Every structure is written in C-alpha cells, then in structure tokens.
Biotite code that builds the C-alpha atoms (Angstrom):
import biotite.structure as struc

atoms = struc.array([
    struc.Atom([110.178, 88.137, 73.561], chain_id="A", res_id=1, res_name="MET", atom_name="CA", element="C"),
    struc.Atom([106.891, 86.321, 73.763], chain_id="A", res_id=2, res_name="ASN", atom_name="CA", element="C"),
    struc.Atom([104.413, 86.841, 76.556], chain_id="A", res_id=3, res_name="ARG", atom_name="CA", element="C"),
    struc.Atom([105.427, 83.746, 78.512], chain_id="A", res_id=4, res_name="SER", atom_name="CA", element="C"),
    struc.Atom([109.060, 84.837, 78.684], chain_id="A", res_id=5, res_name="SER", atom_name="CA", element="C"),
    struc.Atom([107.992, 88.233, 79.972], chain_id="A", res_id=6, res_name="HIS", atom_name="CA", element="C"),
    struc.Atom([105.883, 86.620, 82.680], chain_id="A", res_id=7, res_name="ASP", atom_name="CA", element="C"),
    struc.Atom([108.809, 84.498, 83.794], chain_id="A", res_id=8, res_name="THR", atom_name="CA", element="C"),
    struc.Atom([111.182, 87.446, 83.831], chain_id="A", res_id=9, res_name="ALA", atom_name="CA", element="C"),
    struc.Atom([109.064, 89.872, 85.763], chain_id="A", res_id=10, res_name="ALA", atom_name="CA", element="C"),
    struc.Atom([108.126, 87.420, 88.497], chain_id="A", res_id=11, res_name="GLY", atom_name="CA", element="C"),
    struc.Atom([106.941, 88.528, 91.927], chain_id="A", res_id=12, res_name="PRO", atom_name="CA", element="C"),
    struc.Atom([106.268, 92.088, 93.102], chain_id="A", res_id=13, res_name="PRO", atom_name="CA", element="C"),
    struc.Atom([109.054, 94.647, 93.247], chain_id="A", res_id=14, res_name="ASP", atom_name="CA", element="C"),
    struc.Atom([110.818, 95.867, 96.409], chain_id="A", res_id=15, res_name="PRO", atom_name="CA", element="C"),
    struc.Atom([108.555, 98.900, 96.823], chain_id="A", res_id=16, res_name="ALA", atom_name="CA", element="C"),
    struc.Atom([105.637, 96.610, 97.623], chain_id="A", res_id=17, res_name="ASP", atom_name="CA", element="C"),
    struc.Atom([107.485, 94.682, 100.291], chain_id="A", res_id=18, res_name="THR", atom_name="CA", element="C"),
    struc.Atom([108.585, 97.867, 101.998], chain_id="A", res_id=19, res_name="ALA", atom_name="CA", element="C"),
    struc.Atom([105.101, 99.313, 101.858], chain_id="A", res_id=20, res_name="ALA", atom_name="CA", element="C"),
    struc.Atom([103.493, 96.151, 103.188], chain_id="A", res_id=21, res_name="GLU", atom_name="CA", element="C"),
    struc.Atom([106.007, 95.953, 106.023], chain_id="A", res_id=22, res_name="ALA", atom_name="CA", element="C"),
    struc.Atom([105.285, 99.565, 106.867], chain_id="A", res_id=23, res_name="ASP", atom_name="CA", element="C"),
    struc.Atom([101.568, 98.849, 106.941], chain_id="A", res_id=24, res_name="THR", atom_name="CA", element="C"),
    struc.Atom([101.990, 95.762, 109.113], chain_id="A", res_id=25, res_name="ALA", atom_name="CA", element="C"),
    struc.Atom([104.289, 97.463, 111.575], chain_id="A", res_id=26, res_name="GLY", atom_name="CA", element="C"),
    struc.Atom([102.523, 100.796, 111.788], chain_id="A", res_id=27, res_name="GLY", atom_name="CA", element="C"),
    struc.Atom([100.349, 100.283, 114.854], chain_id="A", res_id=28, res_name="ALA", atom_name="CA", element="C"),
    struc.Atom([100.995, 102.669, 117.680], chain_id="A", res_id=29, res_name="GLY", atom_name="CA", element="C"),
    struc.Atom([102.807, 105.348, 115.697], chain_id="A", res_id=30, res_name="ARG", atom_name="CA", element="C"),
    struc.Atom([100.260, 108.062, 116.397], chain_id="A", res_id=31, res_name="GLY", atom_name="CA", element="C"),
    struc.Atom([97.017, 109.306, 114.907], chain_id="A", res_id=32, res_name="ALA", atom_name="CA", element="C"),
    struc.Atom([98.514, 110.774, 111.724], chain_id="A", res_id=33, res_name="ALA", atom_name="CA", element="C"),
    struc.Atom([100.448, 107.647, 110.721], chain_id="A", res_id=34, res_name="ALA", atom_name="CA", element="C"),
    struc.Atom([97.653, 105.571, 109.095], chain_id="A", res_id=35, res_name="PRO", atom_name="CA", element="C"),
    struc.Atom([96.747, 108.227, 106.496], chain_id="A", res_id=36, res_name="ALA", atom_name="CA", element="C"),
    struc.Atom([100.371, 108.716, 105.473], chain_id="A", res_id=37, res_name="ARG", atom_name="CA", element="C"),
    struc.Atom([100.933, 104.989, 105.430], chain_id="A", res_id=38, res_name="ARG", atom_name="CA", element="C"),
    struc.Atom([97.899, 104.468, 103.178], chain_id="A", res_id=39, res_name="ASP", atom_name="CA", element="C"),
    struc.Atom([99.204, 107.073, 100.726], chain_id="A", res_id=40, res_name="ALA", atom_name="CA", element="C"),
    struc.Atom([102.621, 105.415, 100.620], chain_id="A", res_id=41, res_name="GLU", atom_name="CA", element="C"),
    struc.Atom([101.070, 102.003, 100.101], chain_id="A", res_id=42, res_name="THR", atom_name="CA", element="C"),
    struc.Atom([98.900, 103.323, 97.283], chain_id="A", res_id=43, res_name="THR", atom_name="CA", element="C"),
    struc.Atom([101.885, 104.876, 95.537], chain_id="A", res_id=44, res_name="ARG", atom_name="CA", element="C"),
    struc.Atom([103.805, 101.621, 95.914], chain_id="A", res_id=45, res_name="ALA", atom_name="CA", element="C"),
    struc.Atom([100.878, 99.625, 94.501], chain_id="A", res_id=46, res_name="ASP", atom_name="CA", element="C"),
    struc.Atom([100.671, 101.929, 91.493], chain_id="A", res_id=47, res_name="ILE", atom_name="CA", element="C"),
    struc.Atom([104.402, 101.758, 90.823], chain_id="A", res_id=48, res_name="LEU", atom_name="CA", element="C"),
    struc.Atom([104.333, 97.967, 91.170], chain_id="A", res_id=49, res_name="ARG", atom_name="CA", element="C"),
    struc.Atom([101.483, 97.736, 88.681], chain_id="A", res_id=50, res_name="ALA", atom_name="CA", element="C"),
    struc.Atom([103.260, 100.004, 86.212], chain_id="A", res_id=51, res_name="ALA", atom_name="CA", element="C"),
    struc.Atom([106.474, 97.996, 86.482], chain_id="A", res_id=52, res_name="ARG", atom_name="CA", element="C"),
    struc.Atom([104.559, 94.748, 86.063], chain_id="A", res_id=53, res_name="TYR", atom_name="CA", element="C"),
    struc.Atom([102.896, 95.979, 82.890], chain_id="A", res_id=54, res_name="LEU", atom_name="CA", element="C"),
    struc.Atom([106.059, 97.585, 81.538], chain_id="A", res_id=55, res_name="LEU", atom_name="CA", element="C"),
    struc.Atom([107.816, 94.216, 81.730], chain_id="A", res_id=56, res_name="ALA", atom_name="CA", element="C"),
    struc.Atom([105.066, 92.590, 79.654], chain_id="A", res_id=57, res_name="ARG", atom_name="CA", element="C"),
    struc.Atom([103.768, 95.157, 77.169], chain_id="A", res_id=58, res_name="HIS", atom_name="CA", element="C"),
    struc.Atom([105.173, 97.968, 75.035], chain_id="A", res_id=59, res_name="PRO", atom_name="CA", element="C"),
    struc.Atom([104.912, 101.350, 76.713], chain_id="A", res_id=60, res_name="HIS", atom_name="CA", element="C"),
    struc.Atom([102.523, 102.643, 74.043], chain_id="A", res_id=61, res_name="ALA", atom_name="CA", element="C"),
    struc.Atom([100.021, 99.855, 74.749], chain_id="A", res_id=62, res_name="ASP", atom_name="CA", element="C"),
    struc.Atom([99.772, 100.494, 78.495], chain_id="A", res_id=63, res_name="ILE", atom_name="CA", element="C"),
    struc.Atom([96.906, 102.700, 79.645], chain_id="A", res_id=64, res_name="THR", atom_name="CA", element="C"),
    struc.Atom([96.397, 104.420, 82.975], chain_id="A", res_id=65, res_name="LEU", atom_name="CA", element="C"),
    struc.Atom([93.190, 102.402, 83.275], chain_id="A", res_id=66, res_name="LYS", atom_name="CA", element="C"),
    struc.Atom([95.192, 99.176, 83.032], chain_id="A", res_id=67, res_name="ALA", atom_name="CA", element="C"),
    struc.Atom([97.650, 100.408, 85.651], chain_id="A", res_id=68, res_name="VAL", atom_name="CA", element="C"),
    struc.Atom([94.796, 101.410, 87.943], chain_id="A", res_id=69, res_name="ALA", atom_name="CA", element="C"),
    struc.Atom([93.035, 98.066, 87.555], chain_id="A", res_id=70, res_name="GLU", atom_name="CA", element="C"),
    struc.Atom([96.255, 96.196, 88.260], chain_id="A", res_id=71, res_name="ARG", atom_name="CA", element="C"),
    struc.Atom([96.891, 98.335, 91.342], chain_id="A", res_id=72, res_name="ALA", atom_name="CA", element="C"),
    struc.Atom([93.298, 98.012, 92.586], chain_id="A", res_id=73, res_name="GLY", atom_name="CA", element="C"),
    struc.Atom([92.662, 101.762, 92.519], chain_id="A", res_id=74, res_name="VAL", atom_name="CA", element="C"),
    struc.Atom([90.787, 104.215, 90.307], chain_id="A", res_id=75, res_name="SER", atom_name="CA", element="C"),
    struc.Atom([92.383, 105.922, 87.311], chain_id="A", res_id=76, res_name="ALA", atom_name="CA", element="C"),
    struc.Atom([91.775, 109.381, 88.869], chain_id="A", res_id=77, res_name="PRO", atom_name="CA", element="C"),
    struc.Atom([93.801, 108.259, 91.877], chain_id="A", res_id=78, res_name="LEU", atom_name="CA", element="C"),
    struc.Atom([96.728, 107.406, 89.604], chain_id="A", res_id=79, res_name="VAL", atom_name="CA", element="C"),
    struc.Atom([96.475, 110.922, 88.194], chain_id="A", res_id=80, res_name="LEU", atom_name="CA", element="C"),
    struc.Atom([96.302, 112.378, 91.702], chain_id="A", res_id=81, res_name="LYS", atom_name="CA", element="C"),
    struc.Atom([99.574, 110.755, 92.747], chain_id="A", res_id=82, res_name="TYR", atom_name="CA", element="C"),
    struc.Atom([101.556, 110.931, 89.506], chain_id="A", res_id=83, res_name="PHE", atom_name="CA", element="C"),
    struc.Atom([99.933, 113.564, 87.315], chain_id="A", res_id=84, res_name="GLY", atom_name="CA", element="C"),
    struc.Atom([99.915, 111.705, 83.993], chain_id="A", res_id=85, res_name="ASN", atom_name="CA", element="C"),
    struc.Atom([101.207, 108.597, 82.259], chain_id="A", res_id=86, res_name="LYS", atom_name="CA", element="C"),
    struc.Atom([104.515, 110.171, 81.288], chain_id="A", res_id=87, res_name="ASP", atom_name="CA", element="C"),
    struc.Atom([105.231, 111.251, 84.862], chain_id="A", res_id=88, res_name="ALA", atom_name="CA", element="C"),
    struc.Atom([104.345, 107.814, 86.195], chain_id="A", res_id=89, res_name="LEU", atom_name="CA", element="C"),
    struc.Atom([106.559, 105.978, 83.749], chain_id="A", res_id=90, res_name="PHE", atom_name="CA", element="C"),
    struc.Atom([109.381, 108.444, 84.273], chain_id="A", res_id=91, res_name="ALA", atom_name="CA", element="C"),
    struc.Atom([109.422, 107.151, 87.860], chain_id="A", res_id=92, res_name="ARG", atom_name="CA", element="C"),
    struc.Atom([109.268, 103.536, 86.739], chain_id="A", res_id=93, res_name="VAL", atom_name="CA", element="C"),
    struc.Atom([112.089, 104.036, 84.237], chain_id="A", res_id=94, res_name="MET", atom_name="CA", element="C"),
    struc.Atom([114.397, 105.708, 86.734], chain_id="A", res_id=95, res_name="SER", atom_name="CA", element="C"),
    struc.Atom([117.218, 103.720, 88.351], chain_id="A", res_id=96, res_name="PHE", atom_name="CA", element="C"),
    struc.Atom([118.271, 106.481, 90.739], chain_id="A", res_id=97, res_name="ALA", atom_name="CA", element="C"),
    struc.Atom([117.039, 105.008, 94.014], chain_id="A", res_id=98, res_name="SER", atom_name="CA", element="C"),
    struc.Atom([117.975, 101.477, 92.940], chain_id="A", res_id=99, res_name="ASP", atom_name="CA", element="C"),
    struc.Atom([121.521, 102.557, 92.149], chain_id="A", res_id=100, res_name="ALA", atom_name="CA", element="C"),
    struc.Atom([121.833, 104.363, 95.460], chain_id="A", res_id=101, res_name="GLU", atom_name="CA", element="C"),
    struc.Atom([121.147, 101.138, 97.340], chain_id="A", res_id=102, res_name="ALA", atom_name="CA", element="C"),
    struc.Atom([123.194, 98.973, 94.961], chain_id="A", res_id=103, res_name="LEU", atom_name="CA", element="C"),
    struc.Atom([126.297, 101.140, 95.377], chain_id="A", res_id=104, res_name="LEU", atom_name="CA", element="C"),
    struc.Atom([125.929, 101.890, 99.094], chain_id="A", res_id=105, res_name="ASP", atom_name="CA", element="C"),
    struc.Atom([129.181, 100.375, 100.379], chain_id="A", res_id=106, res_name="ALA", atom_name="CA", element="C"),
    struc.Atom([132.877, 101.283, 100.674], chain_id="A", res_id=107, res_name="PRO", atom_name="CA", element="C"),
    struc.Atom([134.743, 100.729, 97.430], chain_id="A", res_id=108, res_name="LEU", atom_name="CA", element="C"),
    struc.Atom([136.915, 97.945, 98.810], chain_id="A", res_id=109, res_name="ASP", atom_name="CA", element="C"),
    struc.Atom([133.842, 95.859, 99.684], chain_id="A", res_id=110, res_name="ASP", atom_name="CA", element="C"),
    struc.Atom([131.520, 97.066, 96.938], chain_id="A", res_id=111, res_name="LEU", atom_name="CA", element="C"),
    struc.Atom([131.694, 93.928, 94.795], chain_id="A", res_id=112, res_name="GLY", atom_name="CA", element="C"),
    struc.Atom([130.388, 91.714, 97.579], chain_id="A", res_id=113, res_name="ARG", atom_name="CA", element="C"),
    struc.Atom([127.773, 94.306, 98.503], chain_id="A", res_id=114, res_name="HIS", atom_name="CA", element="C"),
    struc.Atom([126.460, 94.500, 94.930], chain_id="A", res_id=115, res_name="MET", atom_name="CA", element="C"),
    struc.Atom([126.192, 90.732, 94.702], chain_id="A", res_id=116, res_name="VAL", atom_name="CA", element="C"),
    struc.Atom([124.449, 90.473, 98.057], chain_id="A", res_id=117, res_name="ARG", atom_name="CA", element="C"),
    struc.Atom([122.055, 93.298, 97.209], chain_id="A", res_id=118, res_name="HIS", atom_name="CA", element="C"),
    struc.Atom([121.006, 91.670, 93.945], chain_id="A", res_id=119, res_name="VAL", atom_name="CA", element="C"),
    struc.Atom([120.531, 88.253, 95.559], chain_id="A", res_id=120, res_name="LEU", atom_name="CA", element="C"),
    struc.Atom([118.572, 89.546, 98.545], chain_id="A", res_id=121, res_name="VAL", atom_name="CA", element="C"),
    struc.Atom([116.396, 91.693, 96.284], chain_id="A", res_id=122, res_name="SER", atom_name="CA", element="C"),
    struc.Atom([115.642, 88.654, 94.133], chain_id="A", res_id=123, res_name="GLN", atom_name="CA", element="C"),
    struc.Atom([115.032, 86.186, 96.940], chain_id="A", res_id=124, res_name="ARG", atom_name="CA", element="C"),
    struc.Atom([113.377, 88.291, 99.606], chain_id="A", res_id=125, res_name="GLU", atom_name="CA", element="C"),
    struc.Atom([111.711, 91.095, 97.656], chain_id="A", res_id=126, res_name="GLN", atom_name="CA", element="C"),
    struc.Atom([110.977, 89.413, 94.361], chain_id="A", res_id=127, res_name="GLY", atom_name="CA", element="C"),
    struc.Atom([112.770, 91.784, 91.981], chain_id="A", res_id=128, res_name="ALA", atom_name="CA", element="C"),
    struc.Atom([116.223, 92.679, 90.806], chain_id="A", res_id=129, res_name="ASP", atom_name="CA", element="C"),
    struc.Atom([117.078, 96.355, 91.413], chain_id="A", res_id=130, res_name="PRO", atom_name="CA", element="C"),
    struc.Atom([118.426, 96.925, 87.897], chain_id="A", res_id=131, res_name="ILE", atom_name="CA", element="C"),
    struc.Atom([117.357, 93.907, 85.844], chain_id="A", res_id=132, res_name="LEU", atom_name="CA", element="C"),
    struc.Atom([114.496, 95.740, 84.104], chain_id="A", res_id=133, res_name="ARG", atom_name="CA", element="C"),
    struc.Atom([117.060, 97.218, 81.711], chain_id="A", res_id=134, res_name="ILE", atom_name="CA", element="C"),
    struc.Atom([116.768, 93.922, 79.809], chain_id="A", res_id=135, res_name="VAL", atom_name="CA", element="C"),
    struc.Atom([113.239, 94.918, 78.770], chain_id="A", res_id=136, res_name="PHE", atom_name="CA", element="C"),
    struc.Atom([114.404, 98.088, 76.989], chain_id="A", res_id=137, res_name="ALA", atom_name="CA", element="C"),
    struc.Atom([113.962, 96.554, 73.499], chain_id="A", res_id=138, res_name="PRO", atom_name="CA", element="C"),
    struc.Atom([110.225, 96.240, 74.171], chain_id="A", res_id=139, res_name="LEU", atom_name="CA", element="C"),
    struc.Atom([109.649, 99.956, 74.436], chain_id="A", res_id=140, res_name="HIS", atom_name="CA", element="C"),
    struc.Atom([110.879, 101.682, 71.297], chain_id="A", res_id=141, res_name="GLY", atom_name="CA", element="C"),
    struc.Atom([111.895, 105.272, 72.003], chain_id="A", res_id=142, res_name="GLU", atom_name="CA", element="C"),
    struc.Atom([111.014, 104.768, 75.663], chain_id="A", res_id=143, res_name="HIS", atom_name="CA", element="C"),
    struc.Atom([113.588, 101.993, 75.673], chain_id="A", res_id=144, res_name="GLY", atom_name="CA", element="C"),
    struc.Atom([116.128, 104.685, 74.895], chain_id="A", res_id=145, res_name="GLU", atom_name="CA", element="C"),
    struc.Atom([114.996, 106.477, 78.049], chain_id="A", res_id=146, res_name="VAL", atom_name="CA", element="C"),
    struc.Atom([115.619, 103.301, 80.034], chain_id="A", res_id=147, res_name="LEU", atom_name="CA", element="C"),
    struc.Atom([119.065, 102.922, 78.489], chain_id="A", res_id=148, res_name="ARG", atom_name="CA", element="C"),
    struc.Atom([119.994, 106.566, 79.061], chain_id="A", res_id=149, res_name="ALA", atom_name="CA", element="C"),
    struc.Atom([118.841, 106.395, 82.677], chain_id="A", res_id=150, res_name="ASN", atom_name="CA", element="C"),
    struc.Atom([120.759, 103.186, 83.221], chain_id="A", res_id=151, res_name="PHE", atom_name="CA", element="C"),
    struc.Atom([123.961, 104.607, 81.782], chain_id="A", res_id=152, res_name="ARG", atom_name="CA", element="C"),
    struc.Atom([123.694, 107.865, 83.700], chain_id="A", res_id=153, res_name="GLY", atom_name="CA", element="C"),
    struc.Atom([122.301, 106.634, 87.005], chain_id="A", res_id=154, res_name="GLN", atom_name="CA", element="C"),
    struc.Atom([124.074, 103.283, 87.327], chain_id="A", res_id=155, res_name="VAL", atom_name="CA", element="C"),
    struc.Atom([127.247, 102.840, 85.273], chain_id="A", res_id=156, res_name="THR", atom_name="CA", element="C"),
    struc.Atom([128.337, 106.489, 85.166], chain_id="A", res_id=157, res_name="ALA", atom_name="CA", element="C"),
    struc.Atom([127.667, 106.869, 88.885], chain_id="A", res_id=158, res_name="ARG", atom_name="CA", element="C"),
    struc.Atom([129.793, 103.810, 89.589], chain_id="A", res_id=159, res_name="LEU", atom_name="CA", element="C"),
    struc.Atom([132.564, 104.956, 87.244], chain_id="A", res_id=160, res_name="ALA", atom_name="CA", element="C"),
    struc.Atom([132.788, 108.263, 89.122], chain_id="A", res_id=161, res_name="ALA", atom_name="CA", element="C"),
    struc.Atom([133.761, 106.343, 92.261], chain_id="A", res_id=162, res_name="ARG", atom_name="CA", element="C"),
    struc.Atom([136.550, 104.339, 90.645], chain_id="A", res_id=163, res_name="LEU", atom_name="CA", element="C"),
    struc.Atom([140.211, 105.271, 90.503], chain_id="A", res_id=164, res_name="THR", atom_name="CA", element="C"),
    struc.Atom([142.832, 104.203, 88.012], chain_id="A", res_id=165, res_name="GLY", atom_name="CA", element="C"),
    struc.Atom([142.646, 103.697, 84.250], chain_id="A", res_id=166, res_name="PRO", atom_name="CA", element="C"),
    struc.Atom([139.577, 102.746, 82.219], chain_id="A", res_id=167, res_name="ASP", atom_name="CA", element="C"),
    struc.Atom([137.141, 103.597, 85.010], chain_id="A", res_id=168, res_name="ALA", atom_name="CA", element="C"),
    struc.Atom([134.126, 103.808, 82.677], chain_id="A", res_id=169, res_name="ALA", atom_name="CA", element="C"),
    struc.Atom([134.930, 100.463, 81.063], chain_id="A", res_id=170, res_name="LEU", atom_name="CA", element="C"),
    struc.Atom([135.514, 98.776, 84.400], chain_id="A", res_id=171, res_name="ARG", atom_name="CA", element="C"),
    struc.Atom([132.241, 100.147, 85.740], chain_id="A", res_id=172, res_name="ALA", atom_name="CA", element="C"),
    struc.Atom([130.351, 98.719, 82.779], chain_id="A", res_id=173, res_name="GLU", atom_name="CA", element="C"),
    struc.Atom([132.061, 95.352, 83.160], chain_id="A", res_id=174, res_name="LEU", atom_name="CA", element="C"),
    struc.Atom([131.293, 95.237, 86.887], chain_id="A", res_id=175, res_name="ALA", atom_name="CA", element="C"),
    struc.Atom([127.631, 96.046, 86.297], chain_id="A", res_id=176, res_name="VAL", atom_name="CA", element="C"),
    struc.Atom([127.484, 93.528, 83.440], chain_id="A", res_id=177, res_name="ALA", atom_name="CA", element="C"),
    struc.Atom([128.831, 90.872, 85.796], chain_id="A", res_id=178, res_name="THR", atom_name="CA", element="C"),
    struc.Atom([126.138, 91.640, 88.374], chain_id="A", res_id=179, res_name="VAL", atom_name="CA", element="C"),
    struc.Atom([123.444, 91.729, 85.683], chain_id="A", res_id=180, res_name="LEU", atom_name="CA", element="C"),
    struc.Atom([124.549, 88.298, 84.495], chain_id="A", res_id=181, res_name="GLY", atom_name="CA", element="C"),
    struc.Atom([123.965, 86.940, 87.971], chain_id="A", res_id=182, res_name="LEU", atom_name="CA", element="C"),
    struc.Atom([120.556, 88.605, 88.080], chain_id="A", res_id=183, res_name="GLY", atom_name="CA", element="C"),
    struc.Atom([119.610, 87.030, 84.753], chain_id="A", res_id=184, res_name="VAL", atom_name="CA", element="C"),
    struc.Atom([120.668, 83.575, 85.925], chain_id="A", res_id=185, res_name="MET", atom_name="CA", element="C"),
    struc.Atom([118.716, 83.886, 89.172], chain_id="A", res_id=186, res_name="VAL", atom_name="CA", element="C"),
    struc.Atom([115.629, 85.783, 88.024], chain_id="A", res_id=187, res_name="GLY", atom_name="CA", element="C"),
    struc.Atom([115.133, 84.878, 84.359], chain_id="A", res_id=188, res_name="ILE", atom_name="CA", element="C"),
    struc.Atom([117.043, 81.676, 83.540], chain_id="A", res_id=189, res_name="ALA", atom_name="CA", element="C"),
    struc.Atom([116.356, 80.457, 87.105], chain_id="A", res_id=190, res_name="ARG", atom_name="CA", element="C"),
    struc.Atom([119.460, 78.299, 87.283], chain_id="A", res_id=191, res_name="GLY", atom_name="CA", element="C"),
    struc.Atom([118.896, 75.472, 89.744], chain_id="A", res_id=192, res_name="ASP", atom_name="CA", element="C"),
    struc.Atom([122.408, 75.375, 91.175], chain_id="A", res_id=193, res_name="GLU", atom_name="CA", element="C"),
    struc.Atom([122.725, 79.111, 91.645], chain_id="A", res_id=194, res_name="VAL", atom_name="CA", element="C"),
    struc.Atom([119.286, 79.425, 93.194], chain_id="A", res_id=195, res_name="ARG", atom_name="CA", element="C"),
    struc.Atom([120.008, 76.564, 95.608], chain_id="A", res_id=196, res_name="ALA", atom_name="CA", element="C"),
    struc.Atom([123.260, 78.064, 96.907], chain_id="A", res_id=197, res_name="MET", atom_name="CA", element="C"),
    struc.Atom([123.073, 80.128, 100.131], chain_id="A", res_id=198, res_name="PRO", atom_name="CA", element="C"),
    struc.Atom([123.456, 83.873, 99.673], chain_id="A", res_id=199, res_name="VAL", atom_name="CA", element="C"),
    struc.Atom([126.624, 84.069, 101.791], chain_id="A", res_id=200, res_name="ASP", atom_name="CA", element="C"),
    struc.Atom([128.299, 81.346, 99.735], chain_id="A", res_id=201, res_name="ASP", atom_name="CA", element="C"),
    struc.Atom([127.416, 83.069, 96.466], chain_id="A", res_id=202, res_name="LEU", atom_name="CA", element="C"),
    struc.Atom([128.668, 86.397, 97.790], chain_id="A", res_id=203, res_name="VAL", atom_name="CA", element="C"),
    struc.Atom([132.028, 84.883, 98.702], chain_id="A", res_id=204, res_name="GLU", atom_name="CA", element="C"),
    struc.Atom([132.330, 83.040, 95.421], chain_id="A", res_id=205, res_name="ARG", atom_name="CA", element="C"),
    struc.Atom([131.042, 85.714, 93.018], chain_id="A", res_id=206, res_name="TYR", atom_name="CA", element="C"),
    struc.Atom([131.829, 88.950, 94.844], chain_id="A", res_id=207, res_name="GLY", atom_name="CA", element="C"),
    struc.Atom([135.573, 88.864, 94.050], chain_id="A", res_id=208, res_name="PRO", atom_name="CA", element="C"),
    struc.Atom([134.751, 88.560, 90.338], chain_id="A", res_id=209, res_name="THR", atom_name="CA", element="C"),
    struc.Atom([132.891, 91.874, 90.501], chain_id="A", res_id=210, res_name="VAL", atom_name="CA", element="C"),
    struc.Atom([135.498, 93.420, 92.795], chain_id="A", res_id=211, res_name="GLN", atom_name="CA", element="C"),
    struc.Atom([138.256, 92.628, 90.310], chain_id="A", res_id=212, res_name="ALA", atom_name="CA", element="C"),
    struc.Atom([136.823, 95.326, 88.018], chain_id="A", res_id=213, res_name="GLN", atom_name="CA", element="C"),
    struc.Atom([136.362, 97.842, 90.815], chain_id="A", res_id=214, res_name="LEU", atom_name="CA", element="C"),
    struc.Atom([139.814, 97.653, 92.411], chain_id="A", res_id=215, res_name="THR", atom_name="CA", element="C"),
    struc.Atom([142.069, 95.882, 89.896], chain_id="A", res_id=216, res_name="PRO", atom_name="CA", element="C"),
])
C-alpha cells in the first residue's frame, strides 16, 4: 500500500480515545482522587492511539518510541513509564482481546446483528473498526504474523468455540470475513450508499447474512 491509502484506511482516532475523552469530560464531582486517575487513563489512551495510528501507516520496525510520544503529545520516558518498552506497547496494540470481547458480547441467536451494529457504531461514532487493523498485517513482516496469530486466536477461534453444529471453525471464519467486508466498505472503500444508510437499516439487512453462518 502507498502512504495515501494508509491514511485513508486508518482515519479518525480509535475507540480508546473517545472513551477517555468522555471520561475526562464527565469526571467532575467524582471526588478528589478521580482527576489523577483520569489523567493516567487519558495518557495511556493517547499513547495507544498514537501507536495504532503509526502502525497503520509505517512498518513496525520503522516506528520509534520518540515518534509515538510526539504523536501522543507526551515525552518518550512517559511512554516507557506506562508500557515498559516498544515491544510491550505494540503487544497491546496488536492484541484483539478486548475488541473481540465487545464484538461477541451478545446471545448467539442475535450475535450476527450485534456484530454488524458494533462494527458500524465503532466506525461512525468512534472512528475505528474494532478488528479492521488485521488488514494492515502485510505491512509488518514478522510482526504481521503476530497480528494474524492474535486475530485467529482471539477473534475467530473464540467465536468458533461458541458455535454448535458442524464446521464451527469454518463458519466462524466466514462470519468474521462477512463483518470485515462491511468494515472495509465503510472504513476503507467508503462506499457512498452503505455510508448513507441508517445503522438500524443496515443491521436488519446485513445482520441475517452474518447470522446464517452462526446458526445455520
């Protein structure tokens, strides 16, 4: 990919920022200890956002802690304070564990619609797809293999473990592929018709396509 395609794909800040900013805005009156904790959480979120931003645009080997710190608006020693080292920081960025937890947080018989809604809301309201960064794996050499392994173990294998009936692993991969396709159309291809359709309408139209793999 060239640089312009990366810029288009990565887009606005990831969900951690939105949550942190909302926490900061709504934190008044929570007691004397709250501001310090809130500042620490916001700083961590800023650092993770910066690392994700850079990881979607540059090979892992070319990204320095200094660049992450400058992007986050903090000092490099502060990055080390919160994450220890570059490998520890990018281990967090390359993990899908918390994203998968939210993506799959629904009863099985309504999971297809939930997955579609979660992806759309994440894209439209928080500026990032919860699992779309897997498409950047080819940028990162051996670290791309880490992304792929995490994705398989934390997303598709976790979903497959919830399914009953034959070919659970295959159906899980097909369901996730279907959701990823929607994420690509919304966040990378930026399809006009899809982006113009209300979330509820897309959920009703696309959710059953995902659900067909989950409960055939």
